[in-house]
C-alpha positions as CSV (number, residue, x, y, z in Angstrom):
1,X,-67.4,-14.9,112.0
2,X,-68.4,-12.7,114.9
3,X,-69.8,-9.3,114.4
4,X,-67.3,-8.0,116.9
5,X,-64.5,-8.5,114.3
6,X,-66.2,-5.9,112.1
7,X,-65.6,-3.2,114.8
8,X,-61.9,-3.7,115.5
9,X,-59.7,-0.7,115.3
10,X,-57.4,-0.6,112.2
11,X,-56.8,3.0,110.9
12,X,-54.1,1.8,108.5
13,X,-56.7,-0.1,106.5
14,X,-58.4,3.1,105.4
15,X,-55.2,4.8,104.7
16,X,-53.9,2.1,102.5
17,X,-57.0,0.9,100.6
18,X,-56.6,3.1,97.5
19,X,-56.4,0.2,95.0
20,X,-59.2,0.6,92.5
21,X,-59.9,4.2,93.6
22,X,-60.5,5.2,90.0
23,X,-63.9,3.8,90.4
24,X,-64.5,5.3,93.8
25,X,-67.8,6.8,94.9
26,X,-68.5,9.4,97.6
27,X,-71.5,9.2,99.9
28,X,-72.1,12.9,99.2
29,X,-73.2,12.0,95.7
30,X,-75.7,9.5,96.9
31,X,-79.4,10.5,97.3
32,X,-80.9,10.1,100.8
33,X,-83.0,7.0,99.8
34,X,-79.8,5.2,98.6
35,X,-77.9,6.2,101.8
36,X,-80.8,4.8,104.0
37,X,-80.8,1.6,102.0
38,X,-77.0,1.2,102.3
39,X,-76.9,2.0,106.0
40,X,-79.7,-0.5,106.6
41,X,-77.8,-3.2,104.7
42,X,-74.6,-2.5,106.5
43,X,-76.4,-2.8,109.8
44,X,-77.7,-6.2,108.7
45,X,-74.1,-7.2,107.6
46,X,-72.8,-6.4,111.1
47,X,-75.6,-8.4,112.8
48,X,-75.4,-11.4,110.5
49,X,-72.4,-11.4,108.2
50,X,-72.2,-14.1,105.5
51,X,-69.9,-17.0,106.1
52,X,-66.3,-15.9,105.6
53,X,-67.1,-12.2,105.3
54,X,-66.0,-9.6,107.9
55,X,-67.3,-6.0,107.3
56,X,-64.6,-3.5,108.0
57,X,-65.7,-0.1,109.4
58,X,-63.9,3.1,110.2
59,X,-63.7,3.3,114.0
60,X,-64.2,7.1,114.0
61,X,-67.6,6.8,112.4
62,X,-68.8,3.3,113.0
63,X,-69.4,3.0,109.2
64,X,-67.3,2.5,106.1
65,X,-65.0,5.4,105.3
66,X,-67.9,6.4,103.0
67,X,-71.3,4.9,102.5
68,X,-70.4,5.0,98.8
69,X,-67.7,2.4,99.4
70,X,-68.2,-0.8,101.4
71,X,-65.1,-2.5,102.7
72,X,-64.8,-6.1,103.8
73,X,-62.4,-9.0,104.4
74,X,-63.1,-12.2,102.6
75,X,-61.7,-15.5,103.9
76,X,-60.5,-18.0,101.3
77,X,-62.8,-21.0,101.3
78,X,-61.4,-24.4,102.3
79,X,-60.0,-26.8,99.6
80,X,-59.2,-23.9,97.3
81,X,-55.9,-22.2,96.5
82,X,-57.0,-19.3,98.7
83,X,-57.8,-21.4,101.8
84,X,-57.2,-19.6,105.1
85,X,-56.0,-16.4,103.5
86,X,-57.8,-13.1,103.9
87,X,-58.4,-10.7,101.0
88,X,-59.5,-7.1,101.1
89,X,-62.6,-6.3,99.1
90,X,-64.5,-3.2,98.1
91,X,-68.0,-2.5,96.8
92,X,-68.5,0.8,95.1
93,X,-72.1,2.0,95.3
94,X,-73.4,4.0,92.2
95,X,-75.7,7.0,92.6
96,X,-78.7,5.1,91.2
97,X,-78.3,2.1,93.5
98,X,-80.2,-0.2,93.8
99,X,-81.4,0.3,90.2
100,X,-77.9,-0.3,89.1
101,X,-75.5,-2.8,90.8
102,X,-72.4,-1.9,92.8
103,X,-69.0,-2.6,91.4
104,X,-66.7,-5.0,93.1
105,X,-62.9,-4.7,93.5
106,X,-60.3,-6.9,95.2
107,X,-57.9,-4.6,96.9
108,X,-55.6,-7.5,97.6
109,X,-53.8,-8.9,94.6
110,X,-55.3,-12.3,93.6
111,X,-54.7,-14.7,90.8
112,X,-58.2,-15.5,89.5
113,X,-59.9,-15.8,86.1
114,X,-62.6,-13.3,87.0
115,X,-60.5,-10.6,88.6
116,X,-58.7,-8.0,86.5
117,X,-55.0,-7.9,87.4
118,X,-54.7,-4.2,86.6
119,X,-57.4,-2.8,89.0
120,X,-58.9,-5.8,90.9
121,X,-62.3,-5.4,89.1
122,X,-64.6,-8.4,89.6
123,X,-66.6,-10.0,86.8
124,X,-69.7,-11.9,88.1
125,X,-73.2,-12.1,86.7
126,X,-74.8,-11.0,90.0
127,X,-73.2,-7.6,89.5
128,X,-74.3,-7.5,85.8
129,X,-77.1,-9.2,83.9
130,X,-78.5,-11.0,86.9
131,X,-78.7,-7.9,89.1
132,X,-82.1,-6.9,90.5
133,X,-82.9,-4.1,92.9
134,X,-83.9,-6.7,95.5
135,X,-80.4,-8.2,95.6
136,X,-78.8,-7.6,99.0
137,X,-75.1,-6.6,99.6
138,X,-74.9,-9.7,101.8
139,X,-75.8,-11.9,98.8
140,X,-73.2,-10.0,96.7
141,X,-70.4,-10.8,99.1
142,X,-71.5,-14.4,99.3
143,X,-71.5,-14.8,95.5
144,X,-68.0,-13.3,95.3
145,X,-66.7,-15.7,97.9
146,X,-68.4,-18.6,95.9
147,X,-66.5,-17.3,92.9
148,X,-63.3,-18.3,94.7
149,X,-64.6,-21.9,94.8
150,X,-66.0,-22.1,91.3
151,X,-64.4,-19.6,88.8
152,X,-66.0,-18.9,85.4
153,X,-63.2,-18.8,82.9
154,X,-65.6,-18.3,80.0
155,X,-66.0,-14.7,81.1
156,X,-62.5,-14.2,82.4
157,X,-60.8,-10.8,83.0
158,X,-57.5,-12.5,83.5
159,X,-57.1,-14.5,80.3
160,X,-53.9,-16.2,81.4
161,X,-55.5,-17.5,84.6
162,X,-58.7,-18.5,82.7
163,X,-56.7,-20.5,80.2
164,X,-54.5,-22.1,82.8
165,X,-57.6,-23.1,84.9
166,X,-59.0,-24.9,81.8
167,X,-55.7,-26.5,80.7
168,X,-54.1,-27.5,84.0
169,X,-55.9,-26.9,87.2
170,X,-53.0,-28.2,89.2
171,X,-50.7,-25.5,87.8
172,X,-53.4,-22.9,88.2
173,X,-53.9,-23.8,91.8
174,X,-50.2,-23.8,92.5
175,X,-49.8,-20.3,91.1
176,X,-52.9,-18.9,92.8
177,X,-51.8,-20.4,96.1
178,X,-48.3,-19.0,95.8
179,X,-49.6,-15.5,95.1
180,X,-52.2,-15.8,97.9
181,X,-49.4,-16.5,100.4
182,X,-47.4,-13.5,99.1
183,X,-50.2,-10.9,99.0
184,X,-53.0,-12.0,101.2
185,X,-53.0,-12.1,105.0
186,X,-53.0,-15.1,107.3
187,X,-55.4,-13.2,109.6
188,X,-58.1,-10.7,108.9
189,X,-56.8,-7.1,108.3
190,X,-59.3,-5.9,110.8
191,X,-57.3,-7.7,113.5
192,X,-53.8,-6.5,112.7
193,X,-52.0,-3.4,111.5
194,X,-49.8,-3.1,108.5
195,X,-46.9,-4.6,110.4
196,X,-48.9,-7.7,111.3
197,X,-49.3,-6.6,115.0
198,X,-52.5,-7.3,116.7
199,X,-54.7,-4.2,117.0
200,X,-56.6,-3.2,120.1
201,X,-60.3,-3.7,119.6
202,X,-62.4,-0.7,118.8
203,X,-63.8,-0.5,122.3
204,X,-60.3,-0.9,123.8
205,X,-59.0,1.9,121.7
206,X,-61.8,4.3,122.6
207,X,-61.7,3.4,126.2
208,X,-58.0,4.2,126.3
209,X,-58.5,7.5,124.6
210,X,-61.6,8.6,126.5
211,X,-62.2,6.5,129.6
212,X,-65.9,6.0,130.3
213,X,-67.0,7.9,127.2
214,X,-68.4,5.1,125.2
215,X,-71.9,5.8,123.9
216,X,-73.9,3.8,121.5
217,X,-76.7,4.5,118.9
218,X,-75.1,7.7,117.5
219,X,-74.1,6.5,114.1
220,X,-75.8,5.1,111.0
221,X,-75.0,1.7,112.5
222,X,-75.7,2.5,116.1
223,X,-72.0,2.1,117.0
224,X,-70.6,5.6,116.9
225,X,-68.6,6.8,119.9
226,X,-69.3,10.1,121.5
227,X,-66.2,11.9,120.3
228,X,-67.2,15.4,121.6
229,X,-64.8,15.0,124.5
230,X,-61.9,13.8,122.4
231,X,-60.5,17.3,121.6
232,X,-60.7,18.4,125.2
233,X,-59.1,15.1,126.2
234,X,-56.2,15.6,123.8
235,X,-55.8,19.2,124.9
236,X,-55.7,18.1,128.6
237,X,-53.1,15.5,127.8
238,X,-50.9,18.0,125.9
239,X,-51.2,20.5,128.8
240,X,-50.2,17.8,131.3
241,X,-47.1,16.9,129.2
242,X,-46.2,20.6,128.9
243,X,-46.5,21.1,132.6
244,X,-44.2,18.1,133.3
245,X,-41.6,19.4,130.9
246,X,-41.7,22.8,132.5
247,X,-41.2,21.3,136.0
248,X,-38.2,19.3,134.7
249,X,-36.6,22.5,133.3
250,X,-37.2,24.2,136.6
251,X,-35.5,21.4,138.5
252,X,-32.5,21.5,136.2
253,X,-32.0,25.2,136.9
254,X,-32.0,24.4,140.6
């Protein structure tokens, strides 16, 4: 996956990703050392994302909507019921991270033994007893994707899916595939809006709003745009529109 995909403009993603918000975290509650660790790991995720993982960032900040919540798209692995479908994922960072592990949530509905159907919570040992402060967020994302290949029904959060997986894999795969086609996307959400239309890339969006005003190295991930000129640009556009309307009214009077 290219790192460019992690910078594509999709404002609807951040407006609609409220699933699992009961466990949300805010970066304001995180200590500076934790924020620095998370920002560094996000930079690493952008430079070298794990296979099948696309980090999703807010185009207005160059980061996740909050450093307390890390969003990503996960591509279903080949030869699984989730193949070639894209699922939205969120990691919630606790205030004592990395002493305590993040909590993982699928924002896209998915039929899986280790995913709670009520809130998308993920059960995996890496985020529980196997967690260590040295574990990276990149590793966490990779483990969650591997969970789509090899579920662990012994520690299921979805008992129905866990039992079906053990009793009849064919029926489990059929149901998981059907729900994946209904709820998951055929392309990454970072590349389309809620109507399935292709979004402009982040650079294209900013260039159209503020020509020649791109400037790097101003965010926690060195990808923030210089937005200081945006208000003036919008005011200038509004003024131009108002002047055109005024001219039209004057011509009508004549």
